[in-house]
N, C-alpha and C positions, 0 to 999 in steps of 0.2 A: 300682530302681537311683535315686541321689541324686544326684549331682554337680552339675548345675543347675536341675535340673524337679521337687529333692526327694523326698520318699519315696512318689510317685503308686502305686508298684505293690505300697505293704502300705496301704493307707487304702483305706477301704469308700468309693465315694463314685458318686451317679448322672450320675453323671460321664460391643515399645515403641519406640512411632516417636519418633525423633531427628526434625532436620531435613534429614539427607540424602536425597537421592530422583537419585542417579546411576550408571552405572553401574562408578565403578570404587571405592565405599566399600565396605568388607572386609565378606566375607561370611562367616557363622556359622563359627568353627573348628572340626573335631571334633577329640578328645583324639587325640594319636598312637598309633597301633595298635602298644603297645609292646610289644617280644620280649619274654619274661623266658627266665631260664637254666632248662631245663629238666634236672632232677635226678629220678632215680626214686627215690620215697620208698615205706616198706611201708604200708597203710593199716591202721590197727587192727580186730579180728575187730569190737568192736559199732559202733563209726560211722568210717568210711570216707570218708576226706577228698579231694576234689577238688586241692587248695592249702592250703599250711602258709606264712602272710603272720606274720613275726615272730614264730615258735612259736606263732600261734593258727588251727588249725583252719578250712577252710569245706568244710561239711559234702556230700558228694556227690549224698546226697539233696534240701540247698540247691538245690545247682549244679540239678540234674533240676527242680525244680519252677519254678526261675527261668526256665531254658529255655523250660518249657509257657507260662509267662507272658508271654515275649516272644515266640513262635509266635504264643499268641492273639491277640496287640496285632498284631502284623505282619497275619494274617489278618483284621482287622477293617479296615485299613487298608488291603487287597486288596495287600501288597507281600510279594515271597516272595525274598531274599537265599540265599544257597546255606550249606547247614547249617555248614559251617568258619565262616563270615561270622560268624554267629549266636550260634557256640560262644564264639567268639574274644570278640564282643562282650559277652557273659552274664559269662563271665569276668574280662573285666579291669574290669569293671561290679563285683564283686562284690568283689575285689581289692582295687579304689581307695574302695569303702564300707569295707571294713574299715579299709585306713590312716590315712584319717579320722575311723572312729570310736577308734583305738588315741593318734591325737593329740589328740584331744577328751580322753580320759582324761589324756592327759600333761599338758593346758592347765588341767586342775584342774575339768572339766564331769562333775561328779554327776548321774545321774538315779535320784533315791531312790524307793524301791518306791511310796510312794505316789502321788508324782508320776506316776508309769509306768502305774499301778493309775486314776488320776484320766484319764489321754489312752487307754486303753483305754476306760474306761466312755464318756467322750465320741464315740468310735469306733461302740461297740453303738446308741448313740442314733442317732446320724446316718444308722447304715443304716436303723433303724424299730423295731429291738428286738434280743432275744437273738437269736432264732429267723431274724431275715433277717442277723444277724452270721452266724450258723454256715454257712448257706445259701453267703454275700458265701465265707468261707471255704473251703467248698469248692469252689464254681465258681472260685475263684483259684489251685487245688492248693494250701493250706494246711491244715497242723492248725493245732488250738489252740496249742499248743506251740510249731511254729515259727514260726506267726506273729510270737507273743510277744517269740523268739527273736533275732526279724528286722527287726522293729521297735523295741525296745528298740535295735539297731546302728543302724538307721536314725535313730533321733532323735541319737544321739550324732554321727552322723556328717553329719545335715546342719547341727547347732551347729557343728561346726566348721568345713562348709561357709563357713556365714553370716559365720564370723566372717575367712575368706580374702579374702570378697566385699568384709568390711562395712572393711578395712583399704585397700582401694582408695581414691584422692583421688576426690575428688569435682573438683577443678578440676585445670587440668592448660594450660600455652602450645597457642594455637590458630591456626588459618589458617585466613579464608574467602579460596576461590580459586572459578576458574572456567576453564572449561578452552572448546580449539576442537578438535573431533575427527573425523577424516576417513580414508578408508579407502587414501589413496594417498599415497606421501612424495612424491612431485613436486610435487601440490598441498600437500601442509602445508609444503613448503622452498620454493614461490612465495606462501604467506599469510606465512610469518616472512617473506621480503622486502620485502614489501607494509607489514607491522607495522613494521620497522624503518626502512621510507621514511616513518614518519608516519600511514598512516590508522589508525584506532581500533581498539582491539579488541572492542570493541562489535560494529562492524560484520559481524563474522567468526563473533564468538560466538551473536550471534540468528540470522546467514544460516544458521547451520549447526546450530541447535538451536532451532528459533522457538517450543518449549514452555517453556522456563527457562532461554533464552541461555548452555547450557554452565555453568551453576552445580552448583556441586559442596558450596555448602556450608561448614558450621564443623567442622573437625577433629582433632584428637590427633596426636602423633606413631602409629603402631604402627595406624593405623587403615584405610589404604584398604589395596587386595590389590595394589597395584603402587606396591611400593618406591623403583622408578624414580621416580617421580612424585614421591613424599614426600620423599624425599631433594632434588628438586630444588625443591620449593616451600620449604622449612624452608631454604635458604639466600638465599632470596629477600624483598625489602620488599615494600608493599603498592605497588603500578601495578606491578611489575617482572613480565616471563613469562620462559619457562623457553625453549630450543630445541626440535626437534621433539624428540617422545619415542616412541617405538617399543615397542606392548605388543602383547598377543593381541587387544585393541579393534580397534587401530588406529595413529595417527598424532596425538598431542594435542603442543596446544601449552598451557600451564596457566599463567594470569595471577594472584598472588598479590592478594586486592581488600583485605582488609585482617588484620591480627593480634592477638593479645591473648596476654601471658604467663599471665595467670591470666586463663581463665573458664571457668564451670560447663558440665560435659560435658554434651550431651546425654542421656536417656535413652538412645539406640539404641550413643553410644560409650558411655557408663558398662555396659551391660552388655559388649558388646566388650571391654571393661580386664577387667573381672573373670572373663571366660573366659578370659580368657589367663593371669588370676594365678592360676585355679583350675588350669588346663592345667601351670601352671610348676611351681605345688606339688605335685601330684600326680606329673610327673614328678623330680623332685626327691628328692620322698620315696621314687620306686620303686628310684631310682638306690640308696640308703644301704639299700635294705630288704632281709632276707633272705625271696627268694619261691621255693619249692617249689609245681612242680608233679608232678601225681603222672599218670603214664602210663600205668595200667595198667588 
């Protein structure tokens, strides 16, 4: 599965932190569980398909093998999601890989035979030789033919994925903020009144968070998991603070400490932005594509 982790399932192997450290920094977003339109199709006699994406088929055998690989990975992690969840994740990932690979070709990417053979040779060397490589294929539910075909597809998809990620700006307007976070609205409103009467924000910020003083660090728009806080602070200037804001974590009062119109993103924020960009691209691509599922 390519997406943001490359083609780890296809490569034999023995095998970011930013400035933020707080309770409202954005969690890693998962791609939406898109429900594709279901249209019954007749599989071909020789090569049955589980899905057809813009007239390009995803083989049922590849889907079954990928499901086995996914299950094996879950067993190693001691995780046991329901079968339907596994099937949905695997199929969506394979569809997204095809969409990315198709877009790569449309954008001029061409993986010539010589380059591809060189990559295969490098994998064999990495595996420890031809015998070890063949054993790895067998252990991971690949035939020689299916691995080469799927690896070629993965390389195309990874190229397009990297192109999408590479177009995300490295610099954006950002705010540095800190918060006072308490569990009671009454207490939060009392603190807000005290701030309005001249008590320093420092007093409560450090009083309720003795480790970091409520520090939220620098963040761009779209980074926090609480849009109500983000919307509020981006309307403020340094030294100003919000009114009491309620969230699932409690009651916040957030002060803007600094603001820059053009600041380099932290690694964590950049990865977050890249994941969002890829997710948005895939959603848009699915919407305009013909995706037919075989329900037989």
